[in-house]
Residue frames as qw, qx, qy, qz and C-alpha x, y, z in Angstrom:
[[0.027, 0.885, 0.463, 0.039, 0.04, -0.06, -0.05],
 [0.404, 0.520, -0.013, 0.752, 1.36, 3.42, -0.96],
 [0.266, -0.253, -0.449, 0.814, 2.23, 6.02, 1.69],
 [0.202, -0.105, -0.147, -0.963, -0.29, 8.42, -0.03],
 [0.583, -0.309, -0.648, -0.380, -3.11, 5.88, 0.40],
 [0.545, -0.338, -0.643, 0.419, -2.29, 5.32, 4.03],
 [0.122, -0.079, -0.230, 0.962, -2.17, 9.08, 4.71],
 [0.361, -0.236, -0.381, -0.818, -5.70, 9.44, 3.22],
 [0.627, -0.405, -0.653, -0.130, -7.19, 6.76, 5.32],
 [0.425, -0.229, -0.510, 0.712, -5.60, 8.25, 8.41],
 [0.079, -0.052, -0.016, -0.995, -7.09, 11.67, 7.55],
 [0.515, -0.291, -0.546, -0.593, -10.49, 10.03, 6.99],
 [0.604, -0.358, -0.669, 0.245, -10.36, 8.16, 10.36],
 [0.285, -0.170, -0.378, 0.864, -9.48, 11.36, 12.16],
 [0.261, -0.155, -0.236, -0.923, -12.27, 13.28, 10.51],
 [0.592, -0.356, -0.641, -0.334, -14.73, 10.59, 11.49],
 [0.512, -0.323, -0.605, 0.516, -13.67, 10.73, 15.16],
 [0.042, -0.031, -0.112, 0.992, -14.05, 14.53, 15.11],
 [0.421, -0.248, -0.409, -0.771, -17.58, 14.22, 13.74],
 [0.613, -0.368, -0.699, -0.023, -18.57, 11.64, 16.38],
 [0.384, -0.294, -0.497, 0.720, -17.35, 13.63, 19.28],
 [0.103, -0.051, -0.093, -0.989, -19.12, 16.73, 17.79],
 [0.540, -0.302, -0.552, -0.560, -22.39, 14.91, 17.57],
 [0.573, -0.313, -0.677, 0.339, -21.94, 13.50, 21.07],
 [0.225, -0.197, -0.328, 0.896, -21.37, 16.99, 22.50],
 [0.287, -0.160, -0.316, -0.890, -24.32, 18.47, 20.54],
 [0.570, -0.351, -0.699, -0.251, -26.61, 15.84, 21.85],
 [0.473, -0.360, -0.588, 0.549, -25.56, 16.48, 25.54],
 [0.045, -0.079, -0.068, 0.994, -25.94, 20.23, 25.04],
 [0.415, -0.261, -0.482, -0.726, -29.49, 19.75, 23.66],
 [0.574, -0.406, -0.709, 0.054, -30.39, 17.54, 26.58],
 [0.328, -0.281, -0.410, 0.803, -29.28, 20.24, 29.08],
 [0.127, -0.006, -0.119, -0.985, -31.19, 22.90, 27.27],
 [0.643, -0.166, -0.350, -0.661, -34.45, 20.87, 27.08],
 [0.189, -0.233, 0.864, -0.405, -34.95, 18.95, 30.40],
 [0.734, 0.158, 0.271, -0.602, -38.47, 17.89, 29.33],
 [0.720, 0.398, -0.490, -0.289, -36.98, 15.67, 26.84],
 [0.504, 0.192, -0.812, 0.225, -35.47, 13.38, 29.55],
 [0.122, -0.065, 0.687, -0.713, -37.36, 14.25, 32.76],
 [0.166, -0.432, -0.880, -0.107, -40.47, 12.36, 33.59],
 [0.187, -0.508, -0.155, -0.827, -43.32, 14.93, 33.98],
 [0.731, -0.571, -0.338, -0.160, -44.81, 13.03, 37.01],
 [0.727, -0.223, -0.273, 0.589, -41.39, 13.10, 38.72],
 [0.243, 0.315, -0.003, 0.917, -41.12, 16.77, 37.98],
 [0.446, -0.615, -0.258, -0.597, -44.50, 17.50, 39.52],
 [0.805, -0.470, -0.324, 0.159, -43.41, 15.59, 42.67],
 [0.586, 0.026, -0.166, 0.793, -40.17, 17.51, 42.80],
 [0.001, -0.458, -0.099, -0.883, -41.89, 20.82, 42.57],
 [0.642, -0.613, -0.296, -0.352, -44.48, 19.87, 45.25],
 [0.794, -0.336, -0.285, 0.420, -41.61, 18.83, 47.58],
 [0.411, 0.168, -0.086, 0.892, -39.91, 22.07, 47.09],
 [0.276, -0.546, -0.177, -0.771, -43.09, 24.07, 47.78],
 [0.762, -0.546, -0.324, -0.133, -43.87, 21.96, 50.80],
 [0.693, -0.120, -0.314, 0.639, -40.39, 22.49, 52.19],
 [0.110, 0.317, -0.025, 0.942, -41.05, 26.24, 52.06],
 [0.475, -0.137, 0.217, -0.842, -44.61, 26.11, 53.36],
 [0.204, 0.013, 0.974, -0.101, -46.25, 22.92, 54.61],
 [0.433, 0.604, 0.621, -0.251, -49.63, 24.06, 53.34],
 [0.294, 0.008, 0.520, 0.802, -49.25, 24.90, 49.58],
 [0.319, 0.584, 0.236, -0.708, -51.46, 27.77, 48.22],
 [0.381, 0.190, 0.764, 0.486, -53.02, 26.90, 44.90],
 [0.378, 0.408, -0.025, -0.831, -54.78, 28.93, 42.28],
 [0.832, 0.354, 0.196, -0.380, -56.80, 27.56, 39.42],
 [0.594, 0.632, -0.491, -0.083, -53.82, 26.90, 37.21],
 [0.022, -0.436, 0.848, -0.302, -51.76, 25.07, 39.95],
 [0.679, -0.007, 0.547, -0.489, -54.87, 23.13, 41.04],
 [0.846, 0.461, -0.070, -0.258, -55.31, 21.72, 37.56],
 [0.462, 0.630, -0.618, 0.085, -51.55, 20.97, 37.15],
 [0.085, 0.362, -0.843, 0.390, -50.79, 19.31, 40.64],
 [0.462, 0.009, 0.696, -0.550, -54.22, 18.06, 41.90],
 [0.762, 0.362, 0.244, -0.479, -56.48, 17.19, 38.92],
 [0.510, 0.581, -0.592, -0.227, -53.83, 15.91, 36.44],
 [0.871, -0.232, 0.423, -0.087, -53.40, 12.21, 36.36],
 [0.796, -0.393, -0.442, 0.127, -51.56, 10.03, 36.97],
 [0.059, -0.756, 0.397, -0.518, -49.99, 11.21, 40.21],
 [0.668, -0.037, -0.705, 0.234, -48.29, 8.99, 42.90],
 [0.147, -0.002, -0.543, 0.827, -49.54, 11.07, 45.77],
 [0.160, -0.733, -0.661, -0.020, -52.65, 12.15, 47.64],
 [0.111, 0.283, -0.087, 0.949, -53.58, 15.81, 48.23],
 [0.188, -0.658, -0.673, 0.282, -55.65, 17.10, 51.10],
 [0.149, 0.395, 0.243, 0.873, -57.19, 20.34, 49.98],
 [0.077, -0.559, -0.601, 0.566, -58.80, 22.90, 52.21],
 [0.100, 0.548, 0.427, 0.713, -61.26, 25.15, 50.42],
 [0.309, -0.595, -0.477, 0.568, -61.86, 28.27, 52.45],
 [0.127, 0.812, 0.214, 0.528, -62.56, 32.03, 52.45],
 [0.599, -0.284, -0.342, 0.666, -60.08, 33.73, 54.68],
 [0.128, 0.333, 0.088, 0.930, -60.86, 37.27, 53.63],
 [0.043, 0.288, 0.642, -0.709, -62.80, 39.01, 56.45],
 [0.364, 0.210, -0.156, -0.894, -65.12, 40.53, 53.84],
 [0.472, -0.052, -0.800, -0.367, -66.49, 37.03, 53.06],
 [0.571, -0.408, 0.151, -0.696, -67.82, 36.76, 56.53],
 [0.847, -0.079, -0.524, -0.038, -66.78, 33.24, 57.30],
 [0.493, -0.759, 0.241, -0.350, -66.44, 33.16, 61.04],
 [0.875, -0.333, 0.351, -0.010, -65.00, 29.69, 61.40],
 [0.796, 0.570, -0.132, 0.157, -62.62, 29.71, 58.47],
 [0.101, 0.777, -0.516, 0.347, -59.73, 31.13, 60.45],
 [0.645, -0.418, 0.557, -0.314, -60.16, 28.65, 63.25],
 [0.958, 0.203, 0.198, -0.050, -60.43, 25.79, 60.74],
 [0.597, 0.711, -0.288, 0.235, -57.26, 27.04, 58.95],
 [0.197, -0.703, 0.609, -0.310, -55.29, 27.07, 62.23],
 [0.819, -0.195, 0.501, -0.200, -56.27, 23.43, 62.90],
 [0.867, 0.491, 0.063, 0.055, -55.40, 22.47, 59.32],
 [0.287, 0.803, -0.464, 0.242, -51.99, 24.16, 59.66],
 [0.520, -0.555, 0.597, -0.256, -51.33, 22.15, 62.81],
 [0.917, 0.080, 0.391, -0.015, -51.93, 18.86, 61.09],
 [0.689, 0.698, -0.121, 0.154, -49.77, 19.99, 57.97],
 [0.003, -0.780, 0.555, -0.290, -46.89, 21.05, 60.27],
 [0.727, -0.355, 0.565, -0.163, -47.09, 17.79, 62.26],
 [0.922, 0.270, 0.271, 0.062, -46.85, 15.83, 59.05],
 [0.509, 0.808, -0.205, 0.214, -44.11, 17.98, 57.37],
 [0.003, 0.723, -0.591, 0.359, -41.74, 17.83, 60.42],
 [0.884, -0.281, 0.321, -0.189, -42.40, 14.22, 61.48],
 [0.322, -0.449, 0.784, 0.282, -39.83, 11.46, 60.89],
 [0.538, 0.265, 0.796, 0.083, -42.30, 9.72, 58.54],
 [0.326, 0.733, 0.016, -0.597, -42.68, 12.55, 56.10],
 [0.463, 0.012, 0.717, 0.520, -42.63, 11.46, 52.32],
 [0.192, 0.191, -0.365, -0.891, -43.93, 12.52, 48.98],
 [0.064, -0.320, -0.928, -0.182, -47.06, 10.33, 49.26],
 [0.131, -0.801, -0.579, 0.079, -49.22, 13.08, 50.89],
 [0.228, 0.186, 0.017, 0.956, -49.30, 16.88, 50.37],
 [0.037, -0.677, -0.600, 0.425, -51.41, 19.60, 51.98],
 [0.177, 0.231, 0.326, 0.899, -52.88, 22.49, 49.91],
 [0.079, 0.595, 0.515, -0.612, -55.24, 25.39, 50.39],
 [0.157, 0.434, 0.547, 0.699, -57.53, 27.06, 47.91],
 [0.034, 0.420, 0.427, -0.800, -58.94, 30.49, 48.92],
 [0.419, 0.684, 0.591, -0.093, -62.16, 31.63, 47.30],
 [0.147, 0.915, -0.077, -0.369, -60.72, 34.91, 46.21],
 [0.073, -0.605, 0.696, 0.381, -57.80, 33.13, 44.41],
 [0.006, 0.079, -0.952, -0.294, -59.76, 30.08, 43.00],
 [0.563, 0.228, 0.324, -0.726, -63.42, 30.87, 42.53],
 [0.657, 0.301, -0.529, -0.445, -63.38, 28.63, 39.38],
 [0.229, 0.119, -0.942, 0.215, -62.34, 25.60, 41.66],
 [0.292, 0.146, 0.659, -0.677, -65.34, 26.24, 43.80],
 [0.626, 0.344, -0.084, -0.695, -67.62, 26.42, 40.82],
 [0.534, 0.305, -0.748, -0.250, -66.21, 23.18, 39.29],
 [0.195, 0.005, -0.923, 0.331, -66.64, 21.32, 42.63],
 [0.398, -0.559, -0.497, -0.532, -70.16, 22.86, 43.09],
 [0.458, -0.353, -0.569, 0.586, -69.37, 24.33, 46.49],
 [0.065, -0.743, -0.242, -0.621, -71.27, 27.13, 47.93],
 [0.601, -0.779, 0.018, -0.176, -69.98, 27.13, 51.47],
 [0.548, 0.478, -0.521, 0.448, -66.72, 27.08, 53.31],
 [0.015, 0.606, -0.766, -0.212, -64.56, 25.63, 54.88],
 [0.965, 0.140, -0.018, -0.221, -64.32, 22.26, 53.23],
 [0.281, -0.566, 0.759, 0.155, -61.69, 19.47, 53.38],
 [0.877, 0.394, -0.041, -0.272, -61.44, 17.25, 50.36],
 [0.561, -0.412, 0.661, 0.282, -59.05, 14.25, 49.68],
 [0.653, 0.612, -0.295, -0.335, -57.95, 13.92, 46.07],
 [0.853, -0.258, 0.444, 0.094, -56.66, 10.30, 45.81],
 [0.260, -0.462, 0.637, 0.560, -53.62, 9.28, 43.57],
 [0.151, 0.055, -0.772, -0.615, -55.90, 7.37, 41.19],
 [0.082, -0.453, -0.884, -0.082, -59.56, 6.61, 40.50],
 [0.184, -0.657, -0.344, -0.645, -62.61, 8.58, 41.13],
 [0.122, -0.291, 0.512, -0.799, -63.39, 10.43, 44.32],
 [0.367, -0.372, -0.852, -0.023, -65.62, 8.58, 46.85],
 [0.323, -0.803, -0.310, -0.394, -68.12, 9.94, 49.26],
 [0.698, -0.626, -0.148, 0.315, -65.79, 9.70, 52.28],
 [0.591, 0.170, 0.045, 0.788, -63.26, 11.89, 50.47],
 [0.148, -0.648, -0.097, -0.741, -65.41, 14.92, 51.58],
 [0.264, -0.019, -0.727, 0.634, -64.85, 15.37, 55.28],
 [0.353, -0.675, -0.578, -0.292, -68.18, 15.57, 57.19],
 [0.182, 0.314, -0.360, 0.859, -67.38, 18.69, 59.29],
 [0.520, -0.436, -0.058, -0.732, -70.86, 18.80, 60.75],
 [0.912, -0.248, -0.293, -0.147, -70.52, 15.40, 62.25],
 [0.844, -0.144, -0.239, 0.459, -66.94, 15.21, 63.40],
 [0.228, -0.933, 0.033, 0.277, -65.90, 18.97, 63.56],
 [0.667, 0.681, -0.160, 0.257, -62.58, 20.28, 62.29],
 [0.490, -0.793, 0.359, 0.047, -60.17, 19.92, 65.17],
 [0.228, 0.667, -0.695, -0.143, -56.62, 18.81, 64.22],
 [0.360, -0.162, 0.907, -0.145, -57.20, 15.37, 65.76],
 [0.686, 0.455, 0.465, -0.327, -60.44, 14.84, 63.70],
 [0.500, 0.766, -0.295, -0.277, -58.61, 15.88, 60.53],
 [0.011, 0.542, -0.839, -0.044, -55.74, 13.55, 61.20],
 [0.524, 0.051, 0.819, -0.228, -58.07, 10.65, 61.93],
 [0.685, 0.606, 0.230, -0.333, -59.96, 11.27, 58.67],
 [0.331, 0.729, -0.559, -0.216, -56.71, 11.50, 56.67],
 [0.265, -0.340, 0.900, -0.065, -55.74, 8.09, 58.20],
 [0.650, 0.301, 0.633, -0.293, -58.98, 6.56, 57.13],
 [0.614, 0.740, 0.069, -0.267, -58.50, 7.84, 53.53],
 [0.461, 0.759, -0.461, 0.006, -54.84, 7.41, 52.88],
 [0.937, -0.225, -0.200, 0.178, -53.50, 5.03, 55.58],
 [0.459, 0.404, -0.331, 0.719, -51.08, 7.73, 56.52],
 [0.569, -0.682, -0.447, 0.106, -51.33, 8.17, 60.27],
 [0.242, 0.609, -0.201, 0.728, -50.22, 11.67, 61.53],
 [0.494, -0.504, -0.533, 0.467, -49.47, 12.27, 65.22],
 [0.030, 0.890, 0.197, 0.409, -50.71, 15.80, 66.01],
 [0.547, -0.228, -0.314, 0.742, -48.25, 18.08, 67.77],
 [0.039, -0.914, -0.338, -0.218, -49.80, 21.28, 69.09],
 [0.333, 0.464, -0.331, 0.751, -47.75, 24.28, 69.97],
 [0.305, -0.315, -0.693, 0.572, -47.83, 25.07, 73.74],
 [0.201, -0.653, -0.300, -0.666, -50.74, 27.23, 74.86],
 [0.326, -0.060, -0.606, 0.723, -50.22, 28.98, 78.14],
 [0.294, -0.395, -0.153, -0.857, -53.54, 30.90, 78.17],
 [0.742, -0.454, -0.464, -0.168, -55.25, 28.35, 80.53],
 [0.658, -0.204, -0.425, 0.587, -52.32, 28.53, 82.97],
 [0.147, 0.191, -0.112, 0.964, -52.27, 32.33, 82.91],
 [0.486, -0.467, -0.294, -0.678, -56.10, 32.53, 83.43],
 [0.787, -0.397, -0.465, 0.079, -55.94, 30.02, 86.36],
 [0.528, -0.041, -0.307, 0.791, -53.05, 31.96, 87.87],
 [0.090, -0.314, -0.017, -0.945, -55.00, 35.29, 87.64],
 [0.643, -0.478, -0.440, -0.405, -58.13, 33.66, 89.13],
 [0.751, -0.336, -0.438, 0.362, -56.16, 32.41, 92.15],
 [0.374, 0.077, -0.203, 0.902, -54.49, 35.76, 92.56],
 [0.320, -0.448, -0.176, -0.816, -57.84, 37.62, 92.55],
 [0.742, -0.487, -0.428, -0.173, -59.25, 35.16, 95.13],
 [0.677, -0.194, -0.374, 0.603, -56.16, 35.63, 97.28],
 [0.134, 0.217, -0.064, 0.965, -56.36, 39.37, 97.04],
 [0.508, -0.501, -0.339, -0.613, -60.05, 39.31, 97.97],
 [0.781, -0.449, -0.423, 0.097, -59.43, 37.22, 101.01],
 [0.516, -0.021, -0.269, 0.813, -56.51, 39.52, 102.03],
 [0.095, -0.346, -0.095, -0.929, -58.71, 42.58, 101.69],
 [0.656, -0.446, -0.175, -0.583, -61.50, 40.98, 103.71],
 [0.525, 0.138, -0.766, 0.344, -59.35, 39.21, 106.18],
 [0.087, -0.083, 0.577, -0.808, -61.18, 40.97, 109.07],
 [0.620, 0.189, 0.333, -0.684, -64.55, 39.98, 107.87],
 [0.169, 0.189, -0.893, -0.372, -64.82, 36.46, 106.30],
 [0.522, 0.185, 0.625, -0.551, -68.46, 35.86, 107.15],
 [0.635, 0.478, -0.234, -0.560, -69.25, 35.59, 103.43],
 [0.279, 0.321, -0.898, -0.112, -67.29, 32.29, 103.33],
 [0.136, 0.130, 0.915, -0.357, -70.11, 30.78, 105.58],
 [0.504, 0.326, 0.070, -0.797, -72.82, 32.03, 103.40],
 [0.590, 0.131, 0.797, -0.018, -74.83, 29.06, 102.16],
 [0.565, 0.754, 0.238, -0.238, -76.19, 30.98, 99.13],
 [0.149, 0.804, -0.503, -0.280, -72.73, 31.84, 97.84],
 [0.314, -0.292, 0.899, 0.087, -71.61, 28.17, 98.08],
 [0.604, 0.381, 0.680, -0.167, -74.79, 27.01, 96.50],
 [0.521, 0.814, -0.007, -0.258, -74.51, 29.32, 93.53],
 [0.050, 0.690, -0.688, -0.219, -70.87, 28.39, 93.06],
 [0.458, -0.084, 0.884, 0.046, -71.63, 24.63, 93.14],
 [0.615, 0.604, 0.460, -0.213, -74.52, 25.09, 90.67],
 [0.311, 0.846, -0.287, -0.323, -72.25, 27.03, 88.32],
 [0.174, -0.458, 0.858, 0.156, -69.73, 24.15, 88.34],
 [0.524, 0.212, 0.816, -0.121, -72.46, 21.63, 87.67],
 [0.537, 0.752, 0.185, -0.334, -73.89, 23.66, 84.79],
 [0.216, 0.756, -0.546, -0.290, -70.50, 23.94, 83.12],
 [0.234, -0.328, 0.912, 0.074, -69.59, 20.28, 83.56],
 [0.535, 0.321, 0.768, -0.146, -72.97, 18.73, 82.51],
 [0.487, 0.771, 0.047, -0.408, -73.11, 20.94, 79.36],
 [0.886, 0.327, 0.177, 0.277, -70.06, 19.45, 77.88],
 [0.062, 0.971, -0.233, 0.001, -67.58, 22.29, 78.43],
 [0.528, -0.554, 0.616, 0.187, -64.71, 19.89, 79.34],
 [0.741, 0.294, 0.550, 0.249, -65.31, 17.94, 76.16],
 [0.412, 0.897, 0.096, 0.129, -65.01, 21.18, 74.24],
 [0.241, -0.872, 0.415, 0.095, -61.71, 22.05, 76.05],
 [0.667, -0.240, 0.674, 0.209, -60.33, 18.61, 75.07],
 [0.638, 0.396, 0.603, 0.270, -61.68, 18.28, 71.48],
 [0.077, -0.424, 0.196, 0.881, -61.75, 21.93, 70.37],
 [0.355, 0.521, 0.733, 0.253, -64.96, 21.80, 68.23],
 [0.135, 0.323, 0.255, 0.902, -66.16, 24.76, 66.19],
 [0.212, 0.152, 0.430, -0.864, -68.60, 27.33, 67.63],
 [0.703, 0.439, 0.342, -0.443, -71.17, 26.52, 64.89],
 [0.371, -0.117, 0.772, 0.503, -71.08, 24.99, 61.43],
 [0.490, 0.420, -0.132, -0.752, -72.75, 26.12, 58.15],
 [0.829, 0.261, 0.476, -0.136, -74.56, 23.50, 55.99],
 [0.374, -0.297, 0.607, 0.635, -72.42, 22.42, 53.04],
 [0.269, 0.434, 0.727, 0.460, -75.39, 22.59, 50.66],
 [0.023, -0.860, -0.464, -0.213, -77.55, 25.44, 51.83],
 [0.355, 0.394, -0.285, 0.799, -74.99, 27.46, 53.85],
 [0.529, -0.700, -0.146, -0.457, -77.40, 27.79, 56.83],
 [0.124, 0.509, -0.673, 0.523, -75.69, 27.89, 60.14],
 [0.784, -0.371, -0.484, -0.118, -76.33, 25.00, 62.57],
 [0.189, -0.659, 0.472, -0.555, -75.82, 25.57, 66.24],
 [0.780, -0.275, 0.468, -0.312, -76.72, 22.03, 67.19],
 [0.152, 0.411, -0.857, -0.271, -74.68, 19.09, 66.04],
 [0.857, -0.003, -0.072, -0.510, -76.99, 16.26, 64.93],
 [0.666, 0.250, -0.693, 0.119, -74.29, 13.62, 65.68],
 [0.768, -0.603, -0.159, -0.146, -74.47, 11.79, 68.94],
 [0.850, -0.194, -0.070, 0.485, -70.66, 11.69, 69.30],
 [0.403, 0.176, 0.044, 0.897, -69.93, 15.42, 68.75],
 [0.093, -0.855, -0.457, 0.226, -71.19, 18.90, 69.61],
 [0.336, 0.650, 0.036, 0.681, -70.63, 22.56, 68.91],
 [0.252, -0.033, -0.449, 0.857, -69.52, 25.23, 71.42],
 [0.367, -0.204, -0.094, -0.903, -72.85, 27.09, 70.76],
 [0.704, -0.268, -0.612, -0.241, -74.65, 23.83, 71.70],
 [0.520, -0.175, -0.632, 0.547, -72.96, 23.92, 75.11],
 [0.060, -0.049, 0.184, -0.980, -74.13, 27.55, 75.74],
 [0.568, -0.229, -0.401, -0.681, -77.72, 26.56, 74.75],
 [0.695, -0.243, -0.676, 0.032, -77.72, 23.63, 77.17],
 [0.317, -0.099, -0.512, 0.792, -76.38, 25.74, 80.05],
 [0.259, -0.120, -0.032, -0.958, -79.06, 28.25, 79.42],
 [0.692, -0.238, -0.497, -0.466, -81.87, 25.53, 79.43],
 [0.627, -0.222, -0.674, 0.320, -80.45, 23.92, 82.62],
 [0.132, -0.015, -0.385, 0.913, -80.29, 27.28, 84.39],
 [0.443, -0.188, -0.194, -0.855, -83.92, 27.98, 83.42],
 [0.711, -0.245, -0.635, -0.176, -85.08, 24.61, 84.60],
 [0.507, -0.147, -0.612, 0.589, -83.30, 25.09, 87.91],
 [0.104, -0.092, 0.130, -0.982, -84.88, 28.59, 88.30],
 [0.600, -0.259, -0.404, -0.640, -88.29, 27.08, 87.70],
 [0.699, -0.245, -0.657, 0.142, -87.68, 24.50, 90.43],
 [0.265, -0.060, -0.456, 0.848, -86.44, 27.10, 92.88],
 [0.363, -0.196, -0.067, -0.908, -89.73, 29.14, 92.26],
 [0.715, -0.277, -0.540, -0.347, -91.66, 25.94, 93.09],
 [0.675, -0.205, -0.585, 0.399, -89.73, 25.24, 96.22],
 [0.296, -0.133, -0.335, 0.885, -89.41, 28.84, 97.52],
 [0.180, -0.583, -0.481, -0.630, -92.92, 30.00, 97.12],
 [0.076, -0.314, 0.462, -0.826, -93.91, 32.29, 100.10],
 [0.357, -0.409, -0.839, 0.043, -96.10, 30.82, 102.76],
 [0.134, -0.218, 0.231, -0.939, -98.66, 32.55, 104.74],
 [0.411, 0.163, 0.707, -0.552, -102.04, 32.17, 106.41],
 [0.252, 0.373, 0.837, 0.311, -104.71, 30.40, 104.32],
 [0.086, 0.817, 0.539, -0.188, -106.95, 33.48, 104.71],
 [0.154, -0.680, 0.195, 0.690, -104.47, 35.97, 103.44],
 [0.710, 0.641, 0.284, -0.071, -105.42, 36.68, 99.80],
 [0.240, 0.884, -0.376, -0.141, -102.20, 38.54, 98.93],
 [0.366, -0.483, 0.794, 0.055, -100.03, 35.55, 99.99],
 [0.699, 0.225, 0.676, -0.063, -102.30, 33.09, 98.19],
 [0.581, 0.798, 0.089, -0.133, -102.33, 35.08, 95.01],
 [0.107, 0.794, -0.591, -0.097, -98.52, 35.46, 94.95],
 [0.529, -0.267, 0.806, -0.006, -98.08, 31.81, 95.70],
 [0.726, 0.479, 0.481, -0.113, -100.37, 30.88, 92.88],
 [0.463, 0.866, -0.150, -0.115, -98.53, 33.04, 90.39],
 [0.108, -0.696, 0.708, 0.063, -95.09, 31.76, 91.39],
 [0.659, -0.045, 0.744, -0.100, -96.35, 28.20, 91.25],
 [0.712, 0.628, 0.299, -0.095, -97.78, 28.61, 87.78],
 [0.257, 0.883, -0.380, -0.099, -94.70, 30.44, 86.64],
 [0.344, -0.528, 0.776, 0.013, -92.35, 27.72, 88.00],
 [0.710, 0.194, 0.676, -0.036, -94.37, 24.89, 86.37],
 [0.575, 0.807, 0.090, -0.103, -94.47, 26.77, 83.05],
 [0.103, 0.826, -0.547, -0.087, -90.69, 27.44, 83.03],
 [0.477, -0.322, 0.818, 0.014, -89.90, 23.79, 83.91],
 [0.726, 0.399, 0.554, -0.081, -92.29, 22.36, 81.30],
 [0.549, 0.827, -0.036, -0.110, -91.18, 24.64, 78.39],
 [0.100, 0.799, -0.592, -0.035, -87.47, 24.54, 78.91],
 [0.542, -0.258, 0.799, -0.033, -87.39, 20.81, 79.75],
 [0.751, 0.527, 0.382, -0.110, -89.35, 20.06, 76.55],
 [0.414, 0.860, -0.294, -0.044, -86.70, 22.11, 74.57],
 [0.252, -0.618, 0.744, -0.003, -83.88, 20.23, 76.30],
 [0.710, 0.063, 0.693, -0.105, -85.61, 16.92, 75.46],
 [0.683, 0.709, 0.118, -0.127, -86.01, 17.92, 71.84],
 [0.172, 0.813, -0.554, -0.042, -82.24, 18.60, 71.53],
 [0.464, -0.341, 0.815, -0.069, -81.45, 15.22, 73.05],
 [0.765, 0.342, 0.538, -0.090, -83.85, 13.50, 70.53],
 [0.505, 0.830, -0.162, -0.172, -82.27, 15.40, 67.61],
 [0.052, 0.692, -0.720, -0.021, -78.91, 13.96, 68.46],
 [0.259, -0.101, 0.958, -0.069, -80.06, 10.40, 69.31],
 [0.404, 0.110, -0.424, -0.803, -82.40, 9.74, 66.45],
 [0.466, -0.163, -0.858, -0.144, -83.71, 6.44, 67.79],
 [0.010, 0.106, 0.653, -0.750, -84.91, 8.04, 71.06],
 [0.104, -0.476, -0.804, -0.341, -88.78, 7.45, 71.14],
 [0.223, -0.713, -0.588, 0.311, -89.93, 9.94, 73.68],
 [0.177, 0.353, 0.109, 0.912, -90.77, 13.69, 73.43],
 [0.162, -0.599, -0.635, 0.460, -92.66, 16.28, 75.42],
 [0.173, 0.817, 0.211, -0.508, -94.60, 19.13, 73.88],
 [0.311, 0.768, -0.397, -0.394, -92.03, 19.63, 71.15],
 [0.971, 0.145, 0.191, -0.006, -91.63, 16.70, 68.82]]
């Protein structure tokens, strides 16, 4: 083989290597400029959600983000969405309280040792996503909805706030039932109760110190009787249950928007319901006191007889009316209860 032919082959081989290297470099450069050509869109959505969740455990969504991260399928994660109206102009009195409880659950999940990309928390405000409310046919707030990874939504994916309330513990339990992700709720310390108790003891101590030379009021049966009745009214109305569970004051109907002050479930109640029961119990007690404390006098004294008759009739009327109201509330909560009095 001639030296000229060998030189031509060497040049051709060198040129081929240069072309291959150039094509390889161009392909890598194109891949860097266009990540969508190599990145899985599902993995990209998960990555973006993880970044947003790291900055804020509850991700705020508008209509565009809602379609992209919640409604788009497939997705290897569940989304718990709170639909609310936090703007004071909207007049949603319980939305802020519900948002605080929702934030507690989201923080408990985000900073737990079991946090993963299978569950995310999101929030849609009416002013930022009115189209979402319309698409879901919602006319009241707040609402908690579970959007599963696959398949259609089921009836249980809408949290029944009227039955279970919206405390952080209730939300966590509902999430566990829908996703099998069990979240242990960690509440921030609340020293308001301790401060109030300390102030009360301080006031009592100051009163005793100022009246140290005249403590006859401590032996007053009426004062002790009123104090005991106040404790009984508070405890029998469910105030301690409210302190433990943290239910809402009242709840609007999810379909009509009408506010309900009595919870129809037998395992839950509203704070307003507690106040109503206290008022009814106080009224019944006053009626019984009127019946027991009617003035006595001689049988021939018409003024005493007339006053006694009036107080007796008033006491009976108060007991009958308010006891029938109390019984009707009990029957509305325990639907199988067969008895009623005046009010069905």
